C-alpha positions as CSV (number, residue, x, y, z in Angstrom):
1,X,0.0,0.0,0.0
2,X,1.0,3.6,-0.6
3,X,0.8,4.5,3.1
4,X,3.2,1.7,4.1
5,X,5.6,2.7,1.4
6,X,5.6,6.3,2.6
7,X,6.1,5.2,6.2
8,X,9.1,3.0,5.1
9,X,10.6,6.0,3.3
10,X,10.2,8.2,6.4
11,X,11.8,5.6,8.7
12,X,14.7,5.1,6.2
13,X,15.4,8.8,6.0
14,X,15.2,9.2,9.8
15,X,17.7,6.3,10.2
16,X,20.0,7.9,7.6
17,X,20.0,11.2,9.4
18,X,20.6,9.6,12.8
19,X,23.4,7.4,11.5
20,X,25.2,10.4,10.0
21,X,25.5,11.8,13.5
22,X,26.0,8.6,15.5
23,X,27.3,5.6,13.7
24,X,25.0,2.6,14.2
25,X,24.6,-0.9,12.7
26,X,21.0,-1.4,13.7
27,X,19.0,-3.3,11.1
28,X,15.8,-1.7,9.8
29,X,13.0,-4.2,10.1
30,X,10.1,-3.9,7.6
31,X,6.7,-2.6,8.7
32,X,4.3,-5.3,9.8
33,X,1.1,-6.2,8.0
34,X,-1.1,-5.0,10.9
35,X,0.7,-1.6,11.2
36,X,-1.8,0.2,8.9
37,X,-4.7,-0.8,11.1
38,X,-3.0,0.3,14.3
39,X,-2.1,3.6,12.5
40,X,-5.8,4.2,11.7
41,X,-6.8,3.5,15.4
42,X,-4.2,6.0,16.6
43,X,-5.7,8.6,14.1
44,X,-9.5,8.3,14.1
45,X,-9.7,11.6,12.1
46,X,-8.3,9.7,9.1
47,X,-10.2,7.3,6.8
48,X,-9.5,5.2,3.7
49,X,-11.3,5.8,0.4
50,X,-10.8,5.2,-3.3
51,X,-9.1,8.0,-5.1
52,X,-10.5,9.4,-8.4
53,X,-8.5,10.6,-11.4
54,X,-8.5,14.3,-12.2
55,X,-6.6,15.9,-15.1
56,X,-3.8,18.2,-14.1
57,X,-5.2,21.2,-16.0
58,X,-8.5,20.9,-14.2
59,X,-6.7,20.5,-10.8
60,X,-4.7,23.7,-11.5
61,X,-7.6,25.8,-12.7
62,X,-10.2,24.6,-10.3
63,X,-9.1,27.1,-7.6
64,X,-11.6,28.6,-5.1
65,X,-11.1,32.1,-6.7
66,X,-11.9,30.8,-10.2
67,X,-14.9,28.8,-9.0
68,X,-16.3,31.8,-7.0
69,X,-15.8,34.1,-10.0
70,X,-17.8,31.7,-12.1
71,X,-20.7,31.6,-9.5
72,X,-20.7,35.4,-9.2
73,X,-21.0,35.8,-13.0
74,X,-23.6,33.1,-13.1
75,X,-25.7,34.8,-10.4
76,X,-25.4,38.2,-12.1
77,X,-26.7,36.6,-15.3
78,X,-29.6,35.0,-13.6
79,X,-30.7,38.3,-12.0
80,X,-30.4,40.2,-15.3
81,X,-32.3,37.7,-17.5
82,X,-34.5,36.2,-14.8
83,X,-34.0,32.6,-16.0
84,X,-36.1,29.8,-14.4
85,X,-34.7,26.5,-13.2
86,X,-36.5,24.7,-16.1
87,X,-34.5,26.8,-18.6
88,X,-31.0,26.0,-17.4
89,X,-29.5,22.8,-18.8
90,X,-26.2,20.9,-18.1
91,X,-25.2,18.5,-20.9
92,X,-22.3,16.1,-20.9
93,X,-21.0,13.1,-22.8
94,X,-19.8,9.8,-21.3
95,X,-18.1,6.9,-22.9
96,X,-17.3,3.3,-21.9
97,X,-15.7,0.3,-23.5
98,X,-17.8,-2.8,-24.1
99,X,-16.7,-5.5,-21.8
100,X,-14.3,-3.3,-19.9
101,X,-14.4,-3.5,-16.1
102,X,-12.1,-2.3,-13.3
103,X,-10.5,-4.4,-10.6
104,X,-13.0,-5.4,-7.9
105,X,-13.0,-7.3,-4.6
106,X,-14.1,-10.9,-5.1
107,X,-14.4,-14.1,-3.0
108,X,-12.6,-17.1,-4.5
109,X,-11.4,-20.6,-3.5
110,X,-8.4,-20.2,-1.2
111,X,-6.7,-23.2,-2.9
112,X,-6.6,-21.5,-6.3
113,X,-3.3,-19.9,-7.2
114,X,-4.7,-17.3,-9.6
115,X,-7.6,-14.9,-9.6
116,X,-7.6,-13.6,-13.1
117,X,-10.8,-12.2,-14.7
118,X,-11.0,-12.9,-18.4
119,X,-12.0,-9.9,-20.6
120,X,-12.7,-9.6,-24.3
121,X,-9.5,-9.1,-26.4
122,X,-11.3,-6.7,-28.9
123,X,-13.2,-3.9,-27.3
124,X,-15.5,-1.3,-28.8
125,X,-16.3,2.2,-27.5
126,X,-19.8,3.6,-27.0
127,X,-20.7,7.2,-26.3
128,X,-23.8,8.6,-24.7
129,X,-25.2,12.2,-24.5
130,X,-26.9,13.0,-21.2
131,X,-28.6,16.2,-20.2
132,X,-30.5,17.5,-17.2
133,X,-31.9,20.9,-16.2
134,X,-31.6,22.7,-12.8
135,X,-35.2,21.6,-11.9
136,X,-34.1,17.9,-12.1
137,X,-35.7,17.0,-15.4
138,X,-33.6,14.6,-17.4
139,X,-33.8,14.7,-21.2
140,X,-33.7,11.5,-23.2
141,X,-30.1,10.2,-23.9
142,X,-28.6,9.6,-27.3
143,X,-26.3,6.6,-27.7
144,X,-23.6,6.4,-30.4
145,X,-22.5,3.0,-31.5
146,X,-19.4,2.1,-33.5
147,X,-20.9,1.1,-36.9
148,X,-22.2,2.4,-40.2
149,X,-25.8,1.8,-39.5
150,X,-27.8,1.2,-36.3
151,X,-28.7,-2.5,-35.7
152,X,-32.1,-2.9,-34.0
153,X,-30.8,-6.1,-32.4
154,X,-28.5,-4.0,-30.2
155,X,-31.4,-2.2,-28.6
156,X,-33.3,-4.0,-25.9
157,X,-37.1,-4.3,-26.4
158,X,-37.9,-2.5,-23.1
159,X,-35.9,0.6,-24.2
160,X,-38.0,3.8,-23.9
161,X,-39.2,5.1,-27.3
162,X,-37.8,8.6,-26.6
163,X,-34.2,7.3,-26.5
164,X,-32.2,8.2,-29.7
165,X,-29.4,6.2,-31.3
166,X,-26.7,7.0,-33.8
167,X,-23.5,5.6,-35.2
168,X,-19.9,6.7,-36.0
169,X,-16.8,5.0,-37.4
170,X,-15.1,4.8,-33.9
171,X,-18.0,5.1,-31.5
172,X,-16.9,8.6,-30.5
173,X,-18.8,11.9,-30.7
174,X,-18.2,14.7,-33.2
175,X,-19.6,18.1,-34.1
176,X,-22.2,16.5,-36.4
177,X,-23.4,14.3,-33.6
178,X,-23.7,17.3,-31.3
179,X,-25.9,19.0,-33.9
180,X,-27.9,15.8,-34.3
181,X,-28.5,15.7,-30.6
182,X,-29.7,19.3,-30.6
183,X,-32.2,18.6,-33.3
184,X,-33.5,15.2,-32.2
185,X,-33.4,15.6,-28.4
186,X,-32.8,19.0,-27.0
187,X,-35.1,21.2,-29.1
188,X,-38.1,18.8,-29.1
189,X,-37.9,18.2,-25.3
190,X,-37.0,21.8,-24.1
191,X,-39.0,25.0,-24.1
192,X,-38.6,27.6,-26.9
193,X,-37.3,30.3,-24.5
194,X,-33.9,31.8,-23.8
195,X,-31.7,29.0,-22.4
196,X,-28.4,28.6,-20.5
197,X,-26.7,25.4,-21.7
198,X,-23.6,24.8,-19.5
199,X,-21.4,22.0,-20.9
200,X,-19.8,19.8,-18.2
201,X,-16.4,20.2,-20.0
202,X,-16.4,23.9,-18.8
203,X,-14.4,25.1,-21.8
204,X,-13.1,28.5,-21.1
205,X,-13.0,31.3,-23.6
206,X,-9.4,30.5,-24.3
207,X,-9.9,26.8,-24.9
208,X,-8.7,25.4,-28.3
209,X,-12.3,24.7,-29.3
210,X,-13.4,28.3,-28.7
211,X,-10.3,29.8,-30.4
212,X,-10.9,27.6,-33.4
213,X,-14.6,28.6,-33.5
214,X,-13.7,32.3,-33.3
215,X,-11.1,31.9,-36.0
216,X,-13.5,30.2,-38.3
217,X,-16.1,32.8,-37.6
218,X,-13.7,35.6,-38.5
219,X,-12.7,33.7,-41.7
220,X,-16.3,33.2,-42.7
221,X,-17.1,36.9,-42.1
222,X,-14.0,37.9,-44.2
223,X,-15.0,35.6,-47.0
224,X,-18.5,37.0,-47.0
225,X,-17.2,40.5,-47.2
226,X,-15.0,39.6,-50.1
227,X,-17.9,37.9,-51.9
228,X,-20.0,41.1,-51.4
229,X,-17.2,43.2,-53.0
230,X,-16.9,40.7,-55.9
231,X,-20.7,40.8,-56.5
232,X,-20.5,44.6,-56.6
233,X,-17.7,44.6,-59.1
234,X,-19.5,42.0,-61.2
235,X,-22.6,44.1,-61.2
236,X,-20.6,47.2,-62.3
237,X,-18.9,45.2,-65.1
238,X,-22.3,43.8,-66.3
239,X,-23.7,47.3,-66.4
240,X,-20.7,48.5,-68.5
241,X,-21.2,45.6,-70.9
242,X,-24.9,46.3,-71.3
243,X,-24.2,50.0,-72.0
244,X,-21.7,49.0,-74.8
245,X,-24.2,46.6,-76.3
246,X,-26.8,49.4,-76.5
247,X,-24.3,51.7,-78.2
248,X,-23.3,49.1,-80.8
249,X,-26.8,47.9,-81.6
250,X,-28.7,51.2,-81.8
251,X,-31.4,51.9,-84.3
252,X,-31.3,50.8,-87.9
253,X,-30.4,53.8,-90.2
254,X,-31.1,54.2,-94.0
255,X,-28.1,55.0,-96.0
256,X,-28.0,56.2,-99.7
257,X,-29.4,53.4,-101.9
258,X,-31.8,50.7,-101.2
259,X,-29.9,49.0,-98.3
260,X,-30.6,49.6,-94.6
261,X,-27.9,48.9,-92.0
262,X,-27.7,49.1,-88.3
263,X,-24.8,50.7,-86.5
264,X,-23.7,47.3,-85.4
265,X,-23.6,46.1,-89.0
266,X,-21.7,49.2,-90.1
267,X,-19.0,48.7,-87.4
268,X,-18.7,45.1,-88.4
269,X,-18.1,46.0,-92.1
270,X,-15.6,48.6,-91.1
271,X,-13.6,46.1,-89.0
272,X,-13.7,43.6,-91.9
273,X,-12.5,46.2,-94.4
274,X,-9.6,47.2,-92.1
275,X,-8.5,43.6,-91.6
276,X,-8.7,42.7,-95.3
277,X,-5.4,43.3,-97.1
278,X,-5.4,45.7,-100.0
279,X,-5.1,44.2,-103.6
280,X,-3.1,46.0,-106.3
281,X,-5.1,46.9,-109.5
282,X,-4.0,46.3,-113.0
283,X,-3.9,50.1,-113.7
284,X,-1.3,50.5,-110.9
285,X,0.8,47.8,-112.5
286,X,0.6,49.5,-115.9
287,X,1.7,52.9,-114.4
288,X,4.6,51.3,-112.7
289,X,5.8,49.7,-115.9
290,X,5.7,53.0,-117.8
291,X,7.7,54.7,-115.1
292,X,10.3,52.1,-115.3
293,X,10.6,52.4,-119.1
């Protein structure tokens, strides 16, 4: 046990300090098996319990000052908006491996040399969305299986009809599953009034998810502004083109003779005449010959 190891370390250091002052050859005996029980009797204010894991980031940030600041801001918000308990929700996701269990205390035959518990070699992950409001009302959960399609054989017959089921490639949640939960569970089962939805992850404004969301929002706004400018430029260009078309088409005019041409046809004939190379006449060739002679 950890307590016995700490006690051995303390005794060892105490002996080392004492031996540095007064040389001694006393052998250090190990702590007995019953020592921990006698230690608890000598200190009734102490008790044993199972420890729970907590991420280091949460342990560092979950200070009394930060927690009190959150409750102060939350209380101010409640007073300003006058929210009711039915309108405040706390949503979280939880996951578990199929067939995975922790070590537990069991009773076995004392003659057996092993006490192994066989578990499945291949395990799958399942995620569940859970949500409850401050008044104690729990919304229907949504369970996510690792599959391409939901198999009805996985769902027990006595499962409530309001429960929702979905699938993913790895059994984990994603942004699309969160949106699916909002549409299929949260909106149908909650009131259409201003709501406070506090996620159990307690993501701060500086969390990677929030920073990514803000960055994407700014990017979308910038793209929308550029699209608006491009649309304005396109409209101006189309207006110029339409004006030029009107100038080139115009009304048909009557020239000398029997032919009637439009301004567009006249411009076309002028361009063709300019592009066509000039051909020398026979009279020009005759004049050139006389000059040479």
